[in-house]
N, CA, C, O and the ligand as a Tripos MOL2 file, in Angstrom:
@<TRIPOS>MOLECULE
protein
  237   235    60     0     0
PROTEIN
NO_CHARGES

@<TRIPOS>ATOM
      1 N          34.7360   37.4920   21.3960 N.3       1 MET1
      2 CA         34.9240   38.2770   22.5930 C.3       1 MET1
      3 C          33.6320   39.1930   22.7480 C.2       1 MET1
      4 O          33.0930   39.7190   21.7740 O.2       1 MET1
      5 N          33.2020   39.3330   23.9940 N.am      2 PHE2
      6 CA         32.0930   40.1290   24.3650 C.3       2 PHE2
      7 C          32.4770   41.2760   25.2470 C.2       2 PHE2
      8 O          33.1040   41.0940   26.2910 O.2       2 PHE2
      9 N          32.0800   42.5220   24.8030 N.am      3 LEU3
     10 CA         32.3470   43.7870   25.6140 C.3       3 LEU3
     11 C          31.1570   43.8460   26.6230 C.2       3 LEU3
     12 O          30.0120   44.0810   26.2370 O.2       3 LEU3
     13 N          31.4580   43.6340   27.8610 N.am      4 VAL4
     14 CA         30.3650   43.7310   28.8720 C.3       4 VAL4
     15 C          30.7240   44.7150   29.9590 C.2       4 VAL4
     16 O          31.8500   45.1940   30.0880 O.2       4 VAL4
     17 N          29.7010   44.9800   30.7220 N.am      5 TYR5
     18 CA         29.9470   45.8690   31.9290 C.3       5 TYR5
     19 C          29.4450   45.0610   33.0890 C.2       5 TYR5
     20 O          28.2760   44.6780   33.1280 O.2       5 TYR5
     21 N          30.3080   44.8010   34.0270 N.am      6 CYS6
     22 CA         29.9220   44.0580   35.2510 C.3       6 CYS6
     23 C          29.6250   45.1200   36.3340 C.2       6 CYS6
     24 O          30.4880   45.9180   36.6990 O.2       6 CYS6
     25 N          28.3900   45.1000   36.8270 N.am      7 ALA7
     26 CA         27.9390   46.1250   37.7960 C.3       7 ALA7
     27 C          28.6920   45.9390   39.1780 C.2       7 ALA7
     28 O          28.9490   46.8970   39.9060 O.2       7 ALA7
     29 N          29.0160   44.6550   39.4720 N.am      8 GLU8
     30 CA         29.6680   44.3500   40.7500 C.3       8 GLU8
     31 C          31.1360   44.7660   40.7300 C.2       8 GLU8
     32 O          31.6530   45.2630   41.7300 O.2       8 GLU8
     33 N          31.8150   44.5640   39.5860 N.am      9 CYS9
     34 CA         33.2270   45.0490   39.4340 C.3       9 CYS9
     35 C          33.2210   46.5590   39.0980 C.2       9 CYS9
     36 O          34.2520   47.2230   39.2090 O.2       9 CYS9
     37 N          32.0790   47.0820   38.6960 N.am     10 GLU10
     38 CA         32.0090   48.4350   38.2380 C.3      10 GLU10
     39 C          32.9700   48.8340   37.1450 C.2      10 GLU10
     40 O          33.5540   49.9180   37.1500 O.2      10 GLU10
     41 N          33.1120   47.9210   36.2120 N.am     11 GLU11
     42 CA         34.0340   48.2300   35.1260 C.3      11 GLU11
     43 C          33.6110   47.3660   33.8540 C.2      11 GLU11
     44 O          32.9720   46.3180   33.9430 O.2      11 GLU11
     45 N          34.0340   47.9170   32.6960 N.am     12 ARG12
     46 CA         33.8390   47.2450   31.4000 C.3      12 ARG12
     47 C          34.9950   46.2540   31.2010 C.2      12 ARG12
     48 O          36.1070   46.4660   31.6840 O.2      12 ARG12
     49 N          34.7130   45.2250   30.5130 N.am     13 MET13
     50 CA         35.6990   44.2490   30.2180 C.3      13 MET13
     51 C          35.4250   43.4040   28.9800 C.2      13 MET13
     52 O          34.2710   43.2210   28.5940 O.2      13 MET13
     53 N          36.4370   42.9120   28.3850 N.am     14 LEU14
     54 CA         36.2470   42.0250   27.2350 C.3      14 LEU14
     55 C          36.3340   40.5910   27.7660 C.2      14 LEU14
     56 O          37.3200   40.2020   28.3920 O.2      14 LEU14
     57 N          35.2850   39.8250   27.5040 N.am     15 LEU15
     58 CA         35.2450   38.3930   27.9770 C.3      15 LEU15
     59 C          35.3170   37.5070   26.8170 C.2      15 LEU15
     60 O          34.6030   37.7040   25.8340 O.2      15 LEU15
     61 N          36.1900   36.4920   26.8910 N.am     16 PRO16
     62 CA         36.2750   35.5190   25.7660 C.3      16 PRO16
     63 C          35.0010   34.6790   25.7540 C.2      16 PRO16
     64 O          34.2230   34.6940   26.7090 O.2      16 PRO16
     65 N          34.7900   33.9070   24.6020 N.am     17 VAL17
     66 CA         33.6030   33.1040   24.4290 C.3      17 VAL17
     67 C          33.4770   31.9800   25.4710 C.2      17 VAL17
     68 O          32.3900   31.4490   25.7030 O.2      17 VAL17
     69 N          34.5660   31.6460   26.0660 N.am     18 ARG18
     70 CA         34.5910   30.5550   27.0030 C.3      18 ARG18
     71 C          33.8340   30.9700   28.2830 C.2      18 ARG18
     72 O          33.4200   30.1130   29.0640 O.2      18 ARG18
     73 N          33.6570   32.2830   28.4890 N.am     19 HIS19
     74 CA         33.0070   32.8430   29.7000 C.3      19 HIS19
     75 C          31.4540   32.7670   29.5100 C.2      19 HIS19
     76 O          30.6600   33.0800   30.3970 O.2      19 HIS19
     77 N          31.1250   32.3540   28.3580 N.am     20 VAL20
     78 CA         29.5720   32.2930   28.0220 C.3      20 VAL20
     79 C          29.0510   31.1090   28.7860 C.2      20 VAL20
     80 O          29.5970   30.0100   28.6850 O.2      20 VAL20
     81 N          27.9810   31.3210   29.5640 N.am     21 GLN21
     82 CA         27.3610   30.3070   30.3780 C.3      21 GLN21
     83 C          26.0960   29.7610   29.5700 C.2      21 GLN21
     84 O          25.7250   28.5910   29.6610 O.2      21 GLN21
     85 N          25.4930   30.6780   28.8050 N.am     22 GLY22
     86 CA         24.3080   30.3070   28.1350 C.3      22 GLY22
     87 C          23.7060   31.3490   27.2200 C.2      22 GLY22
     88 O          24.0050   32.5390   27.3110 O.2      22 GLY22
     89 N          22.8840   30.8900   26.3700 N.am     23 LEU23
     90 CA         22.2640   31.8750   25.4160 C.3      23 LEU23
     91 C          20.7330   31.6670   25.5380 C.2      23 LEU23
     92 O          20.2160   30.5550   25.6480 O.2      23 LEU23
     93 N          20.0850   32.7900   25.5110 N.am     24 HIS24
     94 CA         18.5900   32.7220   25.6780 C.3      24 HIS24
     95 C          17.9450   33.5370   24.6160 C.2      24 HIS24
     96 O          18.1820   34.7430   24.5450 O.2      24 HIS24
     97 N          17.1060   32.9150   23.7510 N.am     25 ASN25
     98 CA         16.4830   33.7410   22.7340 C.3      25 ASN25
     99 C          15.2650   34.4290   23.3800 C.2      25 ASN25
    100 O          14.4580   33.8170   24.0800 O.2      25 ASN25
    101 N          15.1930   35.6240   23.1250 N.am     26 LEU26
    102 CA         14.0760   36.4610   23.6900 C.3      26 LEU26
    103 C          13.1820   36.8290   22.5720 C.2      26 LEU26
    104 O          13.4390   36.3710   21.4590 O.2      26 LEU26
    105 N          12.0810   37.6650   22.7540 N.am     27 ALA27
    106 CA         11.2120   37.9910   21.6380 C.3      27 ALA27
    107 C          11.9380   39.0490   20.8280 C.2      27 ALA27
    108 O          12.7890   39.7880   21.3220 O.2      27 ALA27
    109 N          11.5490   39.0820   19.5270 N.am     28 GLY28
    110 CA         11.9290   40.0640   18.6670 C.3      28 GLY28
    111 C          13.3260   40.0120   18.1960 C.2      28 GLY28
    112 O          13.9130   41.0290   17.8290 O.2      28 GLY28
    113 N          13.9060   38.7600   18.2030 N.am     29 GLY29
    114 CA         15.2200   38.5840   17.7270 C.3      29 GLY29
    115 C          16.3270   38.9640   18.6600 C.2      29 GLY29
    116 O          17.4900   39.0330   18.2620 O.2      29 GLY29
    117 N          15.9670   39.2210   19.9430 N.am     30 VAL30
    118 CA         16.9300   39.6580   20.8510 C.3      30 VAL30
    119 C          17.4730   38.4010   21.6260 C.2      30 VAL30
    120 O          16.7350   37.5270   22.0810 O.2      30 VAL30
    121 N          18.7780   38.4060   21.7210 N.am     31 ILE31
    122 CA         19.4950   37.2780   22.3240 C.3      31 ILE31
    123 C          20.1010   37.7370   23.6570 C.2      31 ILE31
    124 O          20.8420   38.7190   23.6920 O.2      31 ILE31
    125 N          19.7860   37.0210   24.7670 N.am     32 ALA32
    126 CA         20.4290   37.3330   26.0180 C.3      32 ALA32
    127 C          21.6100   36.3640   26.2400 C.2      32 ALA32
    128 O          21.4740   35.1420   26.3110 O.2      32 ALA32
    129 N          22.7520   37.0080   26.3400 N.am     33 VAL33
    130 CA         24.0510   36.1390   26.5160 C.3      33 VAL33
    131 C          24.3810   36.1950   28.0130 C.2      33 VAL33
    132 O          24.5860   37.2850   28.5460 O.2      33 VAL33
    133 N          24.4340   35.1050   28.6710 N.am     34 GLU34
    134 CA         24.7120   34.9570   30.0090 C.3      34 GLU34
    135 C          26.2150   34.6550   30.1390 C.2      34 GLU34
    136 O          26.6770   33.6660   29.5720 O.2      34 GLU34
    137 N          27.0090   35.4930   30.8850 N.am     35 LEU35
    138 CA         28.3630   35.3280   31.0390 C.3      35 LEU35
    139 C          28.8050   35.4300   32.5240 C.2      35 LEU35
    140 O          28.0550   35.9010   33.3790 O.2      35 LEU35
    141 N          30.0510   34.9710   32.7970 N.am     36 THR36
    142 CA         30.5890   35.3430   34.0940 C.3      36 THR36
    143 C          31.7840   36.0960   33.8730 C.2      36 THR36
    144 O          32.5850   35.7810   32.9930 O.2      36 THR36
    145 N          31.9530   37.1450   34.6830 N.am     37 CYS37
    146 CA         33.1760   38.0120   34.5160 C.3      37 CYS37
    147 C          34.3610   37.3370   35.1690 C.2      37 CYS37
    148 O          34.2420   36.2270   35.6890 O.2      37 CYS37
    149 N          35.5000   37.9970   35.1460 N.am     38 TYR38
    150 CA         36.7710   37.3190   35.6850 C.3      38 TYR38
    151 C          36.6850   37.0500   37.1950 C.2      38 TYR38
    152 O          37.4760   36.2580   37.7070 O.2      38 TYR38
    153 N          35.7730   37.6660   37.9080 N.am     39 GLU39
    154 CA         35.6030   37.5320   39.2970 C.3      39 GLU39
    155 C          34.4510   36.5380   39.5500 C.2      39 GLU39
    156 O          34.2090   36.2320   40.7170 O.2      39 GLU39
    157 N          33.7500   36.0300   38.5820 N.am     40 GLY40
    158 CA         32.7200   35.1660   38.6900 C.3      40 GLY40
    159 C          31.3590   35.7290   38.8560 C.2      40 GLY40
    160 O          30.4010   35.0190   39.1640 O.2      40 GLY40
    161 N          31.2730   37.0010   38.6520 N.am     41 HIS41
    162 CA         29.9090   37.5410   38.7060 C.3      41 HIS41
    163 C          29.1120   37.2270   37.4990 C.2      41 HIS41
    164 O          29.6600   37.0220   36.4160 O.2      41 HIS41
    165 N          27.7460   37.1820   37.6740 N.am     42 ARG42
    166 CA         26.9820   36.9470   36.5040 C.3      42 ARG42
    167 C          26.6090   38.1580   35.6670 C.2      42 ARG42
    168 O          26.0890   39.1390   36.2000 O.2      42 ARG42
    169 N          26.8450   38.1120   34.4540 N.am     43 VAL43
    170 CA         26.5560   39.3170   33.6860 C.3      43 VAL43
    171 C          25.6770   38.9260   32.4690 C.2      43 VAL43
    172 O          25.9180   37.9070   31.8220 O.2      43 VAL43
    173 N          24.7020   39.7210   32.1880 N.am     44 ILE44
    174 CA         23.7940   39.4480   31.0030 C.3      44 ILE44
    175 C          24.0710   40.4460   30.0020 C.2      44 ILE44
    176 O          24.1380   41.6310   30.3280 O.2      44 ILE44
    177 N          24.2450   40.0530   28.7530 N.am     45 VAL45
    178 CA         24.4110   41.0390   27.6070 C.3      45 VAL45
    179 C          23.2730   40.7400   26.6990 C.2      45 VAL45
    180 O          22.9640   39.5660   26.4920 O.2      45 VAL45
    181 N          22.6010   41.7610   26.1210 N.am     46 LEU46
    182 CA         21.6010   41.6180   25.1780 C.3      46 LEU46
    183 C          22.2390   41.9510   23.6900 C.2      46 LEU46
    184 O          22.8910   42.9740   23.4840 O.2      46 LEU46
    185 N          22.0050   41.0920   22.8170 N.am     47 THR47
    186 CA         22.5270   41.2730   21.5280 C.3      47 THR47
    187 C          21.4100   40.6680   20.5440 C.2      47 THR47
    188 O          20.2920   40.3130   20.9170 O.2      47 THR47
    189 N          21.8490   40.6150   19.3450 N.am     48 GLY48
    190 CA         20.8310   40.1020   18.2990 C.3      48 GLY48
    191 C          20.3760   41.1740   17.3560 C.2      48 GLY48
    192 O          20.6710   42.3570   17.5240 O.2      48 GLY48
    193 N          19.6710   40.7470   16.3900 N.am     49 SER49
    194 CA         19.1560   41.7400   15.3590 C.3      49 SER49
    195 C          17.9620   42.5540   15.8040 C.2      49 SER49
    196 O          17.5590   43.4920   15.1160 O.2      49 SER49
    197 N          17.4170   42.2270   16.8910 N.am     50 GLY50
    198 CA         16.1670   42.9870   17.3060 C.3      50 GLY50
    199 C          16.5100   44.0800   18.2570 C.2      50 GLY50
    200 O          15.6170   44.7290   18.8020 O.2      50 GLY50
    201 N          17.8540   44.3200   18.4890 N.am     51 ILE51
    202 CA         18.1580   45.2440   19.4180 C.3      51 ILE51
    203 C          18.7690   46.4700   18.7590 C.2      51 ILE51
    204 O          19.4690   46.3460   17.7540 O.2      51 ILE51
    205 N          18.5170   47.6480   19.3090 N.am     52 ASP52
    206 CA         18.8530   48.8700   18.4810 C.3      52 ASP52
    207 C          19.4830   49.8440   19.3260 C.2      52 ASP52
    208 O          19.2180   51.0370   19.1770 O.2      52 ASP52
    209 N          20.3670   49.4110   20.2780 N.am     53 ILE53
    210 CA         21.2020   50.3500   21.1390 C.3      53 ILE53
    211 C          22.7140   50.1340   20.7940 C.2      53 ILE53
    212 O          23.1460   49.0430   20.4230 O.2      53 ILE53
    213 N          23.4500   51.2030   20.9380 N.am     54 PRO54
    214 CA         24.9230   51.0740   20.5950 C.3      54 PRO54
    215 C          25.5800   50.0670   21.6060 C.2      54 PRO54
    216 O          25.3800   50.1440   22.8180 O.2      54 PRO54
    217 N          26.3420   49.1610   21.0450 N.am     55 GLY55
    218 CA         26.9890   48.1970   21.9310 C.3      55 GLY55
    219 C          25.9540   47.3440   22.6570 C.2      55 GLY55
    220 O          24.8040   47.7780   22.5780 O.2      55 GLY55
    221 N          26.1140   46.3280   23.2820 N.am     56 PRO56
    222 CA         27.4170   45.7210   23.4130 C.3      56 PRO56
    223 C          27.7870   45.0700   22.1090 C.2      56 PRO56
    224 O          26.9140   44.6750   21.3360 O.2      56 PRO56
    225 N          29.0660   44.9550   21.8560 N.am     57 ALA57
    226 CA         29.5230   44.5220   20.5610 C.3      57 ALA57
    227 C          30.2060   43.1580   20.6980 C.2      57 ALA57
    228 O          30.8290   42.8510   21.7150 O.2      57 ALA57
    229 N          30.0680   42.3470   19.6360 N.am     58 THR58
    230 CA         30.8880   41.1660   19.6430 C.3      58 THR58
    231 C          32.1370   41.5330   18.7910 C.2      58 THR58
    232 O          32.0370   42.2590   17.8020 O.2      58 THR58
    233 N          33.2850   41.0200   19.1980 N.am     59 VAL59
    234 CA         34.5330   41.4040   18.5320 C.3      59 VAL59
    235 C          35.0040   40.1470   17.7420 C.2      59 VAL59
    236 O          36.0410   40.1860   17.0810 O.2      59 VAL59
    237 ZN         32.4760   41.1990   38.0950 Zn       60 ZN60
@<TRIPOS>BOND
     1     1     2 1
     2     2     3 1
     3     3     4 2
     4     3     5 am
     5     5     6 1
     6     6     7 1
     7     7     8 2
     8     7     9 am
     9     9    10 1
    10    10    11 1
    11    11    12 2
    12    11    13 am
    13    13    14 1
    14    14    15 1
    15    15    16 2
    16    15    17 am
    17    17    18 1
    18    18    19 1
    19    19    20 2
    20    19    21 am
    21    21    22 1
    22    22    23 1
    23    23    24 2
    24    23    25 am
    25    25    26 1
    26    26    27 1
    27    27    28 2
    28    27    29 am
    29    29    30 1
    30    30    31 1
    31    31    32 2
    32    31    33 am
    33    33    34 1
    34    34    35 1
    35    35    36 2
    36    35    37 am
    37    37    38 1
    38    38    39 1
    39    39    40 2
    40    39    41 am
    41    41    42 1
    42    42    43 1
    43    43    44 2
    44    43    45 am
    45    45    46 1
    46    46    47 1
    47    47    48 2
    48    47    49 am
    49    49    50 1
    50    50    51 1
    51    51    52 2
    52    51    53 am
    53    53    54 1
    54    54    55 1
    55    55    56 2
    56    55    57 am
    57    57    58 1
    58    58    59 1
    59    59    60 2
    60    59    61 am
    61    61    62 1
    62    62    63 1
    63    63    64 2
    64    63    65 am
    65    65    66 1
    66    66    67 1
    67    67    68 2
    68    67    69 am
    69    69    70 1
    70    70    71 1
    71    71    72 2
    72    71    73 am
    73    73    74 1
    74    74    75 1
    75    75    76 2
    76    75    77 am
    77    77    78 1
    78    78    79 1
    79    79    80 2
    80    79    81 am
    81    81    82 1
    82    82    83 1
    83    83    84 2
    84    83    85 am
    85    85    86 1
    86    86    87 1
    87    87    88 2
    88    87    89 am
    89    89    90 1
    90    90    91 1
    91    91    92 2
    92    91    93 am
    93    93    94 1
    94    94    95 1
    95    95    96 2
    96    95    97 am
    97    97    98 1
    98    98    99 1
    99    99   100 2
   100    99   101 am
   101   101   102 1
   102   102   103 1
   103   103   104 2
   104   103   105 am
   105   105   106 1
   106   106   107 1
   107   107   108 2
   108   107   109 am
   109   109   110 1
   110   110   111 1
   111   111   112 2
   112   111   113 am
   113   113   114 1
   114   114   115 1
   115   115   116 2
   116   115   117 am
   117   117   118 1
   118   118   119 1
   119   119   120 2
   120   119   121 am
   121   121   122 1
   122   122   123 1
   123   123   124 2
   124   123   125 am
   125   125   126 1
   126   126   127 1
   127   127   128 2
   128   127   129 am
   129   129   130 1
   130   130   131 1
   131   131   132 2
   132   131   133 am
   133   133   134 1
   134   134   135 1
   135   135   136 2
   136   135   137 am
   137   137   138 1
   138   138   139 1
   139   139   140 2
   140   139   141 am
   141   141   142 1
   142   142   143 1
   143   143   144 2
   144   143   145 am
   145   145   146 1
   146   146   147 1
   147   147   148 2
   148   147   149 am
   149   149   150 1
   150   150   151 1
   151   151   152 2
   152   151   153 am
   153   153   154 1
   154   154   155 1
   155   155   156 2
   156   155   157 am
   157   157   158 1
   158   158   159 1
   159   159   160 2
   160   159   161 am
   161   161   162 1
   162   162   163 1
   163   163   164 2
   164   163   165 am
   165   165   166 1
   166   166   167 1
   167   167   168 2
   168   167   169 am
   169   169   170 1
   170   170   171 1
   171   171   172 2
   172   171   173 am
   173   173   174 1
   174   174   175 1
   175   175   176 2
   176   175   177 am
   177   177   178 1
   178   178   179 1
   179   179   180 2
   180   179   181 am
   181   181   182 1
   182   182   183 1
   183   183   184 2
   184   183   185 am
   185   185   186 1
   186   186   187 1
   187   187   188 2
   188   187   189 am
   189   189   190 1
   190   190   191 1
   191   191   192 2
   192   191   193 am
   193   193   194 1
   194   194   195 1
   195   195   196 2
   196   195   197 am
   197   197   198 1
   198   198   199 1
   199   199   200 2
   200   199   201 am
   201   201   202 1
   202   202   203 1
   203   203   204 2
   204   203   205 am
   205   205   206 1
   206   206   207 1
   207   207   208 2
   208   207   209 am
   209   209   210 1
   210   210   211 1
   211   211   212 2
   212   211   213 am
   213   213   214 1
   214   214   215 1
   215   215   216 2
   216   215   217 am
   217   217   218 1
   218   218   219 1
   219   219   220 2
   220   219   221 am
   221   221   222 1
   222   222   223 1
   223   223   224 2
   224   223   225 am
   225   225   226 1
   226   226   227 1
   227   227   228 2
   228   227   229 am
   229   229   230 1
   230   230   231 1
   231   231   232 2
   232   231   233 am
   233   233   234 1
   234   234   235 1
   235   235   236 2
@<TRIPOS>SUBSTRUCTURE
     1 MET1         2 RESIDUE 1 A MET
     2 PHE2         6 RESIDUE 1 A PHE
     3 LEU3        10 RESIDUE 1 A LEU
     4 VAL4        14 RESIDUE 1 A VAL
     5 TYR5        18 RESIDUE 1 A TYR
     6 CYS6        22 RESIDUE 1 A CYS
     7 ALA7        26 RESIDUE 1 A ALA
     8 GLU8        30 RESIDUE 1 A GLU
     9 CYS9        34 RESIDUE 1 A CYS
    10 GLU10       38 RESIDUE 1 A GLU
    11 GLU11       42 RESIDUE 1 A GLU
    12 ARG12       46 RESIDUE 1 A ARG
    13 MET13       50 RESIDUE 1 A MET
    14 LEU14       54 RESIDUE 1 A LEU
    15 LEU15       58 RESIDUE 1 A LEU
    16 PRO16       62 RESIDUE 1 A PRO
    17 VAL17       66 RESIDUE 1 A VAL
    18 ARG18       70 RESIDUE 1 A ARG
    19 HIS19       74 RESIDUE 1 A HIS
    20 VAL20       78 RESIDUE 1 A VAL
    21 GLN21       82 RESIDUE 1 A GLN
    22 GLY22       86 RESIDUE 1 A GLY
    23 LEU23       90 RESIDUE 1 A LEU
    24 HIS24       94 RESIDUE 1 A HIS
    25 ASN25       98 RESIDUE 1 A ASN
    26 LEU26      102 RESIDUE 1 A LEU
    27 ALA27      106 RESIDUE 1 A ALA
    28 GLY28      110 RESIDUE 1 A GLY
    29 GLY29      114 RESIDUE 1 A GLY
    30 VAL30      118 RESIDUE 1 A VAL
    31 ILE31      122 RESIDUE 1 A ILE
    32 ALA32      126 RESIDUE 1 A ALA
    33 VAL33      130 RESIDUE 1 A VAL
    34 GLU34      134 RESIDUE 1 A GLU
    35 LEU35      138 RESIDUE 1 A LEU
    36 THR36      142 RESIDUE 1 A THR
    37 CYS37      146 RESIDUE 1 A CYS
    38 TYR38      150 RESIDUE 1 A TYR
    39 GLU39      154 RESIDUE 1 A GLU
    40 GLY40      158 RESIDUE 1 A GLY
    41 HIS41      162 RESIDUE 1 A HIS
    42 ARG42      166 RESIDUE 1 A ARG
    43 VAL43      170 RESIDUE 1 A VAL
    44 ILE44      174 RESIDUE 1 A ILE
    45 VAL45      178 RESIDUE 1 A VAL
    46 LEU46      182 RESIDUE 1 A LEU
    47 THR47      186 RESIDUE 1 A THR
    48 GLY48      190 RESIDUE 1 A GLY
    49 SER49      194 RESIDUE 1 A SER
    50 GLY50      198 RESIDUE 1 A GLY
    51 ILE51      202 RESIDUE 1 A ILE
    52 ASP52      206 RESIDUE 1 A ASP
    53 ILE53      210 RESIDUE 1 A ILE
    54 PRO54      214 RESIDUE 1 A PRO
    55 GLY55      218 RESIDUE 1 A GLY
    56 PRO56      222 RESIDUE 1 A PRO
    57 ALA57      226 RESIDUE 1 A ALA
    58 THR58      230 RESIDUE 1 A THR
    59 VAL59      234 RESIDUE 1 A VAL
    60 ZN60       237 GROUP 0 **** ****
């Protein structure tokens, strides 16, 4: 599960892995996870070892 914030829905939500549309490896060990929220909006979450901000968390 991914904890994401959808700017269009203006709310945070937990999305299951099947909402993942793609993974993109960025520089420095950062991974951009592309998801769609329950309304079908596109949401990008940054994760991976190279990122140092609290959340988003994988559950
Ligand atoms: Zn949304």
